[in-house]
SERO-4910 file (N, C-alpha, C, O; in steps of 0.05 Angstrom, whole numbers):
BEGIN
 pado doro    nc1    nc2    nc3   cac1   cac2   cac3    cc1    cc2    cc3    oc1    oc2    oc3
  Unk    A    519   -932    279    527   -902    294    503   -883    296    503   -867    315
  Unk    A    484   -884    278    459   -864    284    445   -873    307    437   -857    323
  Unk    A    441   -902    311    423   -906    332    436   -910    362    422   -915    382
  Unk    A    462   -908    362    481   -902    387    479   -874    392    472   -869    414
  Unk    A    483   -855    376    480   -828    375    455   -821    390    457   -806    410
  Unk    A    429   -831    382    402   -824    389    394   -838    416    376   -828    430
  Unk    A    406   -861    423    408   -867    447    423   -850    468    414   -848    491
  Unk    A    440   -840    462    458   -822    475    452   -794    481    462   -779    499
  Unk    A    431   -789    463    424   -766    464    391   -757    461    380   -763    440
  Unk    A    375   -742    481    352   -739    477    344   -717    460    321   -713    455
  Unk    A    364   -703    449    358   -675    435    349   -683    409    364   -696    395
  Unk    A    326   -676    400    312   -681    368    331   -664    343    328   -667    319
  Unk    A    349   -647    358    368   -631    334    381   -647    314    384   -640    291
  Unk    A    389   -673    325    400   -689    303    383   -701    283    393   -703    261
  Unk    A    362   -710    286    341   -720    267    331   -696    252    327   -700    228
  Unk    A    327   -673    261    321   -645    247    341   -641    227    335   -636    203
  Unk    A    372   -643    238    391   -632    223    387   -656    194    384   -648    171
  Unk    A    390   -681    201    382   -700    181    360   -696    160    363   -703    136
  Unk    A    337   -684    172    316   -680    148    322   -657    133    314   -653    110
  Unk    A    338   -639    148    347   -616    135    364   -617    111    364   -602     91
  Unk    A    377   -638    118    403   -643     97    394   -664     78    410   -671     60
  Unk    A    367   -675     80    359   -696     64    332   -688     45    334   -677     24
  Unk    A    307   -697     56    281   -692     48    274   -662     46    261   -650     29
  Unk    A    285   -654     69    277   -619     65    302   -603     51    301   -578     51
  Unk    A    320   -614     40    343   -600     28    331   -583      6    313   -592     -7
  Unk    A    340   -559      1    324   -542    -20    325   -554    -50    310   -543    -66
  Unk    A    343   -576    -58    352   -591    -82    327   -614    -82    314   -622   -101
  Unk    A    326   -619    -62    304   -646    -58    272   -635    -60    254   -647    -71
  Unk    A    272   -608    -47    248   -595    -46    240   -589    -76    218   -593    -85
  Unk    A    260   -578    -89    254   -567   -117    252   -591   -138    235   -591   -156
  Unk    A    271   -612   -134    276   -634   -151    272   -662   -135    291   -677   -129
  Unk    A    250   -667   -130    237   -688   -111    251   -717   -123    248   -725   -146
  Unk    A    266   -730   -105    273   -761   -112    246   -776   -119    225   -765   -117
  Unk    A    249   -799   -126    225   -821   -128    214   -827   -106    227   -838    -89
  Unk    A    188   -821   -103    168   -826    -81    179   -853    -67    180   -852    -42
  Unk    A    186   -870    -77    192   -896    -66    218   -891    -51    218   -902    -29
  Unk    A    235   -880    -56    265   -876    -42    259   -864    -28    268   -872     -7
  Unk    A    241   -837    -24    237   -821      0    221   -836     20    222   -828     43
  Unk    A    207   -856     15    186   -867     33    203   -895     50    198   -905     72
  Unk    A    223   -902     33    239   -924     51    261   -907     64    266   -915     87
  Unk    A    277   -885     56    291   -869     72    275   -865     95    280   -876    116
  Unk    A    254   -846     90    239   -839    116    232   -866    143    237   -867    167
  Unk    A    220   -882    127    218   -903    141    234   -918    156    228   -926    178
  Unk    A    259   -923    143    288   -929    161    296   -911    179    306   -920    200
  Unk    A    294   -883    174    297   -865    196    278   -866    222    286   -863    244
  Unk    A    255   -871    217    235   -874    233    240   -901    256    235   -900    280
  Unk    A    249   -922    242    254   -948    253    280   -944    272    278   -955    294
  Unk    A    299   -932    266    319   -923    279    313   -906    302    322   -909    325
  Unk    A    297   -888    295    290   -868    321    274   -884    343    277   -883    368
  Unk    A    259   -898    332    238   -920    351    255   -937    361    244   -948    380
  Unk    A    275   -945    357    294   -968    365    305   -957    386    309   -972    406
  Unk    A    312   -929    388    326   -915    405    308   -907    432    318   -895    451
  Unk    A    280   -917    432    261   -909    455    260   -879    458    257   -867    479
  Unk    A    262   -869    432    261   -839    437    230   -827    438    210   -840    431
  Unk    A    230   -807    444    198   -789    442    190   -786    415    206   -773    401
  Unk    A    169   -794    405    164   -788    377    170   -755    365    167   -735    379
  Unk    A    176   -755    343    184   -731    333    163   -723    312    165   -739    293
  Unk    A    146   -707    309    125   -696    300    133   -696    268    119   -706    250
  Unk    A    159   -680    263    169   -670    241    175   -699    221    173   -697    197
  Unk    A    181   -718    232    191   -742    220    164   -761    205    165   -774    185
  Unk    A    141   -757    222    118   -769    216    102   -749    199     84   -757    184
  Unk    A    108   -726    201     95   -708    176    111   -712    155     99   -715    134
  Unk    A    130   -712    154    146   -716    128    137   -739    114    130   -738     90
  Unk    A    138   -763    130    127   -792    116     97   -786    109     87   -797     90
  Unk    A     87   -772    121     55   -767    113     51   -757     83     36   -767     67
  Unk    A     71   -734     78     77   -722     57     83   -738     30     72   -735      8
  Unk    A    103   -755     37    107   -777     21     89   -795      9     87   -799    -15
  Unk    A     74   -809     31     56   -826     28     30   -814     10     16   -828     -5
  Unk    A     26   -791     13      3   -780     -1     11   -769    -33     -6   -762    -49
  Unk    A     39   -771    -39     49   -760    -61     42   -792    -82     41   -815    -74
  Unk    A     37   -780   -111     29   -800   -126     59   -809   -141     77   -794   -149
  Unk    A     59   -838   -141     87   -850   -161     89   -838   -180     70   -825   -189
  Unk    A    113   -838   -194    124   -830   -223    138   -853   -234    142   -874   -220
  Unk    A    145   -851   -258    163   -867   -273    190   -851   -274    210   -858   -285
  Unk    A    187   -829   -262    211   -811   -263    216   -801   -239    197   -797   -225
  Unk    A    246   -796   -228    249   -784   -198    276   -762   -213    283   -759   -237
  Unk    A    285   -752   -189    310   -739   -193    330   -746   -171    323   -752   -148
  Unk    A    358   -744   -181    377   -753   -163    398   -726   -164    405   -718   -187
  Unk    A    406   -716   -145    419   -694   -141    450   -703   -130    455   -719   -112
  Unk    A    468   -688   -146    494   -696   -136    514   -669   -131    520   -653   -148
  Unk    A    521   -668   -103    532   -641    -93    568   -643   -107    583   -663   -106
  Unk    A    572   -625   -116    604   -622   -129    618   -611   -103    605   -604    -83
  Unk    A    646   -612   -106    668   -608    -86    662   -577    -92    661   -565    -71
  Unk    A    657   -561   -115    662   -536   -116    636   -519   -108    634   -496   -115
  Unk    A    613   -534    -94    593   -526    -82    572   -524   -104    549   -516    -98
  Unk    A    577   -531   -125    553   -531   -149    546   -563   -143    558   -581   -131
  Unk    A    518   -562   -158    504   -594   -159    502   -603   -184    500   -585   -201
  Unk    A    502   -624   -191    482   -637   -215    458   -650   -210    458   -669   -194
  Unk    A    435   -641   -223    405   -652   -216    403   -671   -241    408   -660   -262
  Unk    A    397   -695   -242    383   -711   -263    357   -719   -260    352   -728   -238
  Unk    A    338   -718   -279    319   -729   -282    324   -765   -292    335   -771   -313
  Unk    A    313   -783   -274    323   -809   -284    295   -823   -288    274   -813   -279
  Unk    A    298   -853   -304    273   -870   -296    276   -879   -267    296   -878   -253
  Unk    A    256   -888   -260    258   -903   -232    262   -933   -235    265   -947   -215
  Unk    A    262   -943   -263    268   -971   -264    294   -973   -283    299   -956   -300
  Unk    A    310   -995   -278    333   -997   -287    333  -1000   -312    349   -987   -326
  Unk    A    312  -1019   -324    307  -1022   -355    280  -1009   -357    260  -1014   -343
  Unk    A    280   -990   -377    254   -976   -389    257   -967   -415    278   -956   -423
  Unk    A    234   -970   -430    233   -958   -457    254   -980   -474    257   -976   -498
  Unk    A    265   -999   -463    280  -1022   -480    308  -1009   -478    325  -1013   -496
  Unk    A    314   -994   -454    344   -987   -455    354   -987   -426    334   -987   -412
  Unk    A    373   -986   -413    389   -989   -391    401   -956   -388    411   -947   -367
  Unk    A    398   -939   -415    405   -911   -409    393   -892   -395    403   -870   -390
  Unk    A    371   -900   -387    357   -873   -372    363   -876   -337    348   -866   -320
  Unk    A    381   -888   -333    392   -885   -304    423   -881   -306    435   -884   -328
  Unk    A    435   -875   -282    462   -868   -279    473   -894   -266    463   -903   -246
  Unk    A    494   -907   -279    508   -932   -271    536   -921   -254    545   -898   -254
  Unk    A    543   -940   -242    568   -935   -223    592   -924   -236    606   -907   -225
  Unk    A    598   -934   -262    624   -926   -272    620   -893   -282    640   -880   -287
  Unk    A    599   -885   -284    592   -859   -294    605   -837   -275    618   -816   -280
  Unk    A    596   -849   -247    602   -833   -224    631   -831   -216    642   -811   -207
  Unk    A    642   -858   -221    674   -861   -218    691   -845   -241    712   -834   -236
  Unk    A    681   -846   -261    690   -826   -284    689   -799   -278    709   -786   -285
  Unk    A    667   -785   -265    663   -761   -261    681   -758   -237    691   -735   -237
  Unk    A    686   -770   -221    706   -765   -193    736   -765   -206    754   -751   -198
  Unk    A    737   -781   -227    770   -778   -232    770   -754   -249    790   -740   -247
  Unk    A    752   -746   -268    752   -722   -282    755   -698   -258    771   -680   -263
  Unk    A    742   -699   -235    741   -675   -221    771   -671   -207    780   -650   -200
  Unk    A    786   -695   -205    810   -695   -195    828   -696   -215    851   -700   -209
  Unk    A    821   -692   -242    844   -690   -265    831   -672   -284    825   -682   -306
  Unk    A    825   -644   -281    809   -629   -301    827   -623   -324    816   -619   -345
  Unk    A    856   -622   -321    870   -612   -341    865   -627   -366    865   -618   -389
  Unk    A    861   -655   -357    854   -674   -385    830   -662   -405    830   -665   -429
  Unk    A    812   -648   -392    783   -637   -401    792   -605   -409    787   -598   -432
  Unk    A    802   -589   -394    801   -560   -391    806   -549   -425    824   -557   -440
  Unk    A    789   -533   -430    793   -521   -464    799   -541   -486    813   -539   -507
  Unk    A    785   -559   -478    788   -581   -505    756   -590   -512    736   -584   -499
  Unk    A    758   -601   -530    726   -611   -542    729   -641   -535    748   -655   -541
  Unk    A    709   -649   -524    700   -675   -507    673   -690   -526    652   -680   -534
  Unk    A    680   -708   -527    661   -727   -543    658   -746   -527    677   -761   -522
  Unk    A    629   -750   -514    627   -777   -497    605   -797   -515    584   -789   -526
  Unk    A    613   -821   -514    604   -844   -524    582   -859   -508    590   -873   -490
  Unk    A    559   -858   -512    539   -872   -493    533   -852   -467    537   -861   -444
  Unk    A    524   -828   -472    523   -812   -445    503   -819   -427    505   -812   -403
  Unk    A    480   -835   -438    464   -844   -415    445   -817   -405    432   -802   -419
  Unk    A    448   -817   -374    430   -796   -364    445   -772   -363    432   -751   -364
  Unk    A    470   -772   -361    489   -749   -371    505   -739   -346    519   -718   -348
  Unk    A    504   -753   -325    519   -749   -302    549   -740   -305    558   -722   -291
  Unk    A    567   -756   -324    595   -755   -324    596   -727   -336    609   -710   -325
  Unk    A    581   -723   -360    586   -701   -380    580   -676   -360    598   -659   -357
  Unk    A    556   -673   -348    551   -650   -335    566   -640   -312    566   -616   -307
  Unk    A    581   -662   -296    604   -660   -277    624   -642   -292    629   -619   -285
  Unk    A    637   -654   -318    659   -646   -329    649   -617   -335    663   -599   -326
  Unk    A    624   -612   -353    619   -585   -356    619   -564   -337    624   -541   -342
  Unk    A    611   -575   -310    610   -552   -290    637   -554   -266    636   -544   -244
  Unk    A    656   -568   -276    681   -566   -259    707   -568   -277    728   -563   -265
  Unk    A    709   -575   -302    734   -580   -314    739   -560   -335    760   -559   -348
  Unk    A    713   -540   -340    718   -521   -364    726   -536   -394    746   -529   -407
  Unk    A    713   -551   -399    719   -556   -426    716   -533   -450    703   -514   -442
  Unk    A    724   -532   -476    719   -515   -495    686   -524   -507    668   -509   -513
  Unk    A    687   -545   -509    655   -555   -522    652   -583   -509    671   -595   -498
  Unk    A    627   -592   -512    622   -616   -498    602   -631   -515    580   -619   -517
  Unk    A    604   -658   -531    584   -670   -549    573   -695   -527    588   -713   -519
  Unk    A    552   -693   -522    538   -717   -509    525   -734   -531    513   -722   -549
  Unk    A    527   -757   -531    517   -776   -549    506   -800   -545    517   -814   -529
  Unk    A    486   -809   -555    473   -834   -554    457   -847   -576    454   -832   -595
  Unk    A    449   -865   -578    430   -876   -603    403   -882   -603    389   -887   -623
  Unk    A    395   -881   -573    367   -884   -568    349   -864   -565    352   -851   -545
  Unk    A    334   -858   -577    314   -834   -578    304   -825   -551    305   -802   -544
  Unk    A    294   -845   -534    286   -837   -507    305   -824   -490    300   -805   -476
  Unk    A    331   -836   -493    357   -830   -474    364   -797   -487    369   -780   -470
  Unk    A    363   -791   -515    372   -770   -522    348   -745   -511    355   -722   -504
  Unk    A    326   -751   -513    308   -734   -502    310   -732   -472    311   -709   -463
  Unk    A    312   -751   -456    322   -744   -431    346   -730   -425    346   -713   -408
  Unk    A    371   -737   -443    390   -723   -441    391   -692   -446    410   -678   -436
  Unk    A    372   -682   -461    366   -655   -472    353   -641   -448    359   -617   -442
  Unk    A    336   -656   -434    319   -646   -413    338   -644   -385    333   -627   -368
  Unk    A    359   -661   -383    379   -656   -359    396   -639   -367    402   -624   -348
  Unk    A    409   -632   -391    422   -609   -395    418   -582   -389    434   -566   -381
  Unk    A    389   -578   -396    377   -555   -389    368   -547   -366    365   -524   -360
  Unk    A    360   -576   -346    360   -572   -321    377   -565   -298    371   -561   -275
  Unk    A    405   -564   -313    421   -559   -302    442   -532   -313    466   -527   -312
  Unk    A    417   -518   -324    427   -492   -329    447   -482   -352    456   -459   -357
  Unk    A    454   -510   -367    471   -508   -391    450   -501   -414    426   -503   -413
  Unk    A    465   -490   -438    449   -483   -463    457   -502   -484    481   -509   -485
  Unk    A    442   -511   -500    444   -527   -523    449   -511   -544    433   -492   -547
  Unk    A    468   -513   -564    468   -502   -587    449   -506   -611    441   -528   -616
  Unk    A    440   -485   -625    448   -459   -625    437   -436   -610    428   -416   -622
  Unk    A    438   -439   -583    423   -415   -569    438   -389   -565    459   -387   -552
  Unk    A    428   -373   -574    439   -348   -575    443   -337   -549    460   -320   -545
  Unk    A    426   -348   -528    429   -336   -494    445   -354   -479    439   -358   -456
  Unk    A    466   -365   -493    482   -384   -483    503   -368   -464    511   -346   -474
  Unk    A    514   -376   -436    536   -368   -426    560   -369   -438    569   -391   -443
  Unk    A    574   -344   -444    598   -350   -456    621   -359   -440    643   -365   -449
  Unk    A    612   -359   -419    630   -373   -397    630   -406   -398    650   -421   -395
  Unk    A    603   -413   -402    598   -443   -404    605   -459   -430    601   -448   -452
  Unk    A    614   -480   -430    624   -494   -458    602   -499   -474    578   -499   -466
  Unk    A    611   -503   -501    590   -497   -522    581   -526   -519    599   -543   -522
  Unk    A    551   -539   -512    545   -559   -511    524   -570   -531    502   -558   -535
  Unk    A    531   -590   -541    509   -609   -571    501   -637   -555    513   -647   -536
  Unk    A    479   -644   -566    472   -672   -566    469   -681   -592    457   -669   -610
  Unk    A    485   -707   -594    479   -719   -622    476   -744   -617    484   -755   -597
  Unk    A    457   -756   -642    449   -781   -646    474   -794   -657    486   -784   -676
  Unk    A    482   -817   -644    508   -830   -657    509   -860   -649    514   -870   -627
  Unk    A    502   -873   -680    497   -901   -674    526   -918   -684    535   -917   -707
  Unk    A    537   -932   -664    565   -936   -666    573   -958   -691    595   -962   -700
  Unk    A    550   -971   -700    548   -994   -719    550   -979   -747    563   -990   -765
  Unk    A    539   -955   -752    537   -941   -776    557   -911   -779    564   -899   -799
  Unk    A    564   -908   -752    580   -881   -754    604   -881   -773    622   -897   -772
  Unk    A    603   -859   -790    630   -863   -808    650   -842   -799    645   -824   -784
  Unk    A    677   -848   -813    697   -829   -806    691   -798   -814    701   -781   -799
  Unk    A    681   -791   -831    672   -759   -836    651   -750   -815    651   -727   -807
  Unk    A    631   -769   -806    613   -764   -783    629   -760   -758    623   -742   -742
  Unk    A    647   -774   -753    661   -772   -727    681   -748   -728    683   -733   -709
  Unk    A    694   -746   -748    710   -720   -751    698   -692   -751    711   -672   -743
  Unk    A    673   -691   -760    659   -669   -756    654   -660   -724    643   -638   -718
  Unk    A    662   -678   -704    656   -670   -680    687   -653   -670    687   -638   -651
  Unk    A    705   -657   -683    732   -645   -675    740   -653   -644    747   -636   -627
  Unk    A    738   -682   -639    744   -685   -615    772   -683   -605    789   -691   -621
  Unk    A    780   -672   -581    809   -674   -572    810   -697   -547    831   -709   -543
  Unk    A    786   -703   -533    782   -727   -515    751   -740   -522    731   -729   -529
  Unk    A    758   -766   -517    736   -785   -523    733   -796   -496    751   -798   -480
  Unk    A    701   -805   -490    705   -817   -461    679   -834   -463    662   -831   -480
  Unk    A    679   -854   -441    653   -870   -445    652   -887   -416    673   -897   -407
  Unk    A    634   -889   -406    630   -904   -381    605   -926   -382    583   -923   -393
  Unk    A    613   -944   -370    595   -966   -364    581   -976   -394    557   -980   -395
  Unk    A    600   -980   -416    590   -990   -438    601  -1016   -443    596  -1025   -465
  Unk    A    614  -1030   -428    625  -1058   -433    608  -1079   -422    615  -1095   -405
  Unk    A    582  -1078   -435    565  -1095   -415    559  -1125   -429    549  -1144   -417
  Unk    A    567  -1126   -457    557  -1150   -470    574  -1148   -498    578  -1126   -509
  Unk    A    586  -1176   -507    602  -1179   -525    595  -1161   -551    614  -1149   -560
  Unk    A    569  -1158   -564    565  -1143   -580    568  -1115   -580    572  -1103   -601
  Unk    A    566  -1104   -558    572  -1078   -558    602  -1064   -554    612  -1042   -557
  Unk    A    611  -1090   -544    642  -1084   -545    656  -1079   -568    674  -1063   -571
  Unk    A    644  -1098   -588    652  -1107   -608    652  -1078   -633    670  -1070   -648
  Unk    A    621  -1066   -628    614  -1040   -637    630  -1016   -627    637   -996   -641
  Unk    A    636  -1022   -600    657   -997   -587    684   -996   -601    694   -976   -612
  Unk    A    694  -1021   -599    724  -1018   -616    725  -1006   -647    742   -992   -657
  Unk    A    696  -1017   -660    699  -1010   -692    694   -977   -688    708   -963   -702
  Unk    A    680   -967   -675    682   -936   -673    703   -927   -664    712   -909   -678
  Unk    A    718   -933   -644    742   -927   -637    766   -929   -657    784   -913   -660
  Unk    A    762   -950   -668    786   -951   -697    779   -930   -715    797   -917   -726
  Unk    A    751   -923   -719    748   -905   -738    756   -876   -729    764   -860   -746
  Unk    A    755   -869   -702    757   -848   -693    791   -841   -688    799   -819   -680
  Unk    A    810   -866   -694    836   -861   -699    840   -860   -726    863   -861   -734
  Unk    A    822   -857   -743    830   -847   -775    818   -819   -776    813   -807   -798
  Unk    A    812   -809   -753    795   -781   -756    818   -757   -760    812   -736   -771
  Unk    A    842   -763   -751    863   -741   -753    889   -754   -765    908   -757   -750
  Unk    A    889   -760   -786    917   -769   -802    928   -746   -801    916   -725   -806
  Unk    A    960   -748   -793    979   -729   -789    977   -713   -762    997   -704   -751
  Unk    A    955   -709   -752    948   -697   -726    952   -712   -702    959   -736   -706
  Unk    A    950   -704   -677    946   -719   -656    913   -731   -655    892   -720   -660
  Unk    A    918   -754   -648    890   -772   -646    879   -760   -616    894   -747   -602
  Unk    A    854   -766   -609    841   -755   -591    851   -774   -563    849   -798   -567
  Unk    A    859   -767   -541    855   -776   -514    827   -797   -512    805   -793   -524
  Unk    A    832   -818   -497    805   -829   -497    813   -845   -473    835   -854   -467
  Unk    A    782   -847   -454    783   -858   -431    758   -867   -429    738   -855   -433
  Unk    A    760   -897   -420    735   -921   -419    735   -928   -390    752   -942   -379
  Unk    A    710   -916   -377    711   -933   -344    690   -949   -351    673   -947   -369
  Unk    A    694   -970   -328    676   -994   -327    682  -1009   -299    703  -1009   -285
  Unk    A    652  -1022   -294    659  -1038   -272    661  -1066   -281    648  -1076   -299
  Unk    A    676  -1076   -268    685  -1109   -269    664  -1127   -262    669  -1138   -240
  Unk    A    642  -1135   -275    623  -1152   -272    632  -1182   -276    632  -1200   -259
  Unk    A    642  -1183   -304    650  -1205   -315    680  -1206   -328    684  -1196   -350
  Unk    A    700  -1218   -313    728  -1212   -323    731  -1221   -349    749  -1211   -364
  Unk    A    716  -1240   -358    718  -1251   -388    708  -1226   -407    718  -1221   -428
  Unk    A    688  -1212   -397    679  -1191   -414    699  -1168   -420    701  -1159   -443
  Unk    A    716  -1156   -398    738  -1145   -398    757  -1151   -412    769  -1134   -424
  Unk    A    765  -1179   -414    789  -1189   -429    780  -1188   -456    797  -1184   -472
  Unk    A    750  -1192   -465    748  -1190   -493    752  -1163   -507    755  -1161   -531
  Unk    A    751  -1141   -490    752  -1115   -497    787  -1110   -507    796  -1102   -528
  Unk    A    798  -1117   -482    828  -1115   -486    839  -1130   -512    855  -1120   -527
  Unk    A    828  -1152   -514    836  -1170   -532    834  -1161   -560    849  -1166   -578
  Unk    A    807  -1146   -561    797  -1134   -589    816  -1107   -593    828  -1102   -615
  Unk    A    817  -1092   -573    836  -1070   -571    866  -1077   -587    876  -1063   -605
  Unk    A    878  -1100   -577    904  -1108   -583    904  -1121   -614    925  -1125   -626
  Unk    A    878  -1126   -626    875  -1138   -650    875  -1117   -669    883  -1123   -692
  Unk    A    867  -1094   -664    860  -1076   -683    883  -1052   -677    881  -1029   -687
  Unk    A    901  -1060   -662    928  -1043   -657    920  -1020   -640    927   -999   -649
  Unk    A    910  -1019   -622    899   -992   -605    914   -999   -573    905  -1018   -561
  Unk    A    935   -982   -564    947   -992   -542    929   -983   -520    910   -968   -524
  Unk    A    936   -994   -494    920   -987   -472    938   -983   -445    961   -993   -443
  Unk    A    926   -966   -424    944   -975   -400    921   -965   -374    904   -947   -377
  Unk    A    923   -976   -358    907   -973   -332    909   -943   -323    932   -938   -316
  Unk    A    892   -921   -320    895   -897   -308    896   -895   -281    878   -907   -269
  Unk    A    914   -882   -266    916   -882   -243    895   -874   -224    882   -854   -227
  Unk    A    892   -891   -204    862   -886   -193    861   -857   -180    882   -845   -176
  Unk    A    834   -848   -173    837   -818   -160    830   -825   -132    821   -847   -127
  Unk    A    835   -808   -113    839   -811    -84    811   -809    -71    805   -822    -51
  Unk    A    795   -794    -81    769   -788    -61    743   -797    -70    737   -789    -92
  Unk    A    724   -815    -57    702   -821    -68    683   -798    -64    683   -787    -42
  Unk    A    667   -789    -82    656   -761    -72    625   -769    -80    607   -752    -76
  Unk    A    618   -798    -93    591   -803    -99    581   -830    -86    597   -849    -86
  Unk    A    559   -831    -77    547   -855    -68    549   -880    -89    534   -879   -108
  Unk    A    566   -901    -87    559   -922   -106    567   -949    -93    574   -945    -70
  Unk    A    568   -970    -99    574   -998    -87    601   -997    -86    615   -998   -106
  Unk    A    611   -994    -58    641   -995    -54    657  -1022    -58    681  -1024    -59
  Unk    A    639  -1042    -60    656  -1065    -61    660  -1069    -91    676  -1087    -96
  Unk    A    649  -1055   -113    650  -1057   -142    681  -1051   -146    692  -1031   -137
  Unk    A    694  -1070   -161    715  -1066   -177    710  -1049   -198    695  -1055   -216
  Unk    A    725  -1025   -196    721  -1004   -225    751   -995   -239    772   -995   -225
  Unk    A    750   -990   -258    774   -984   -268    773   -964   -293    752   -964   -306
  Unk    A    792   -949   -301    790   -931   -324    813   -937   -343    836   -936   -333
  Unk    A    809   -944   -367    832   -949   -387    832   -925   -407    813   -914   -418
  Unk    A    857   -919   -407    872   -893   -421    879   -909   -452    898   -924   -452
  Unk    A    868   -905   -471    870   -918   -499    889   -899   -518    885   -875   -519
  Unk    A    909   -910   -531    928   -894   -551    918   -898   -575    920   -921   -582
  Unk    A    906   -878   -595    894   -882   -620    917   -888   -640    912   -892   -664
***
């Protein structure tokens, strides 16, 4: 559709508008995306412009020249605009796997769960949320900025992921406990090292979670078994009191992997149901991917 619009218009305002909303957007200027991504984006934009046999646009080539002279980095930024007008900016690895972990990038189910949370804020408002396997932090930051939880605990077991998480939390204007300058209107935020294989009931109970969430953690049998074990321990955290609500979001890459998860849940007596899908896609991810959120009853 862009090529068609360019052919039907000799006006350069269309392309200048695209530049202002992308590489020249204040968020991108302040927190630049990866050099490779910006280069690919601008090259594609120039190709479409040239295909329309339009007059060359200096601003396009100047923007590309800036990117071509920039040095490559192992880190880049991704910024997501929220319906509230706020935004979430993440510093991420430019590689899918780095430092021996996949937790330094945002995966689709994290975006999907964030969208669901934004449409269902009552599930998190004025509650303490524990996130298992927080990764780059997108879901938690979106919840903190839009759903008004009382407290939010990001957790992971990889030291490099935890380091990046802390940086992303501060990058988004949130304070980590025990920061005395914390904004009283923001949730109390903490980052915890949590190894599912060795986490104990007392350690989990100390978080006092009302809600437990996880996104894109069903990627291999070993991880699934570890997750089910930690969920079982969480169910023992509040004997005589209401157990936390649990939401697990995942991309259906391998139906057998998903089946293993639900089978293991049944084996330990954890009931589950599919949460109703949300209405609106807010973030960019692979539209053909099948994704789901399971609500568990501990």
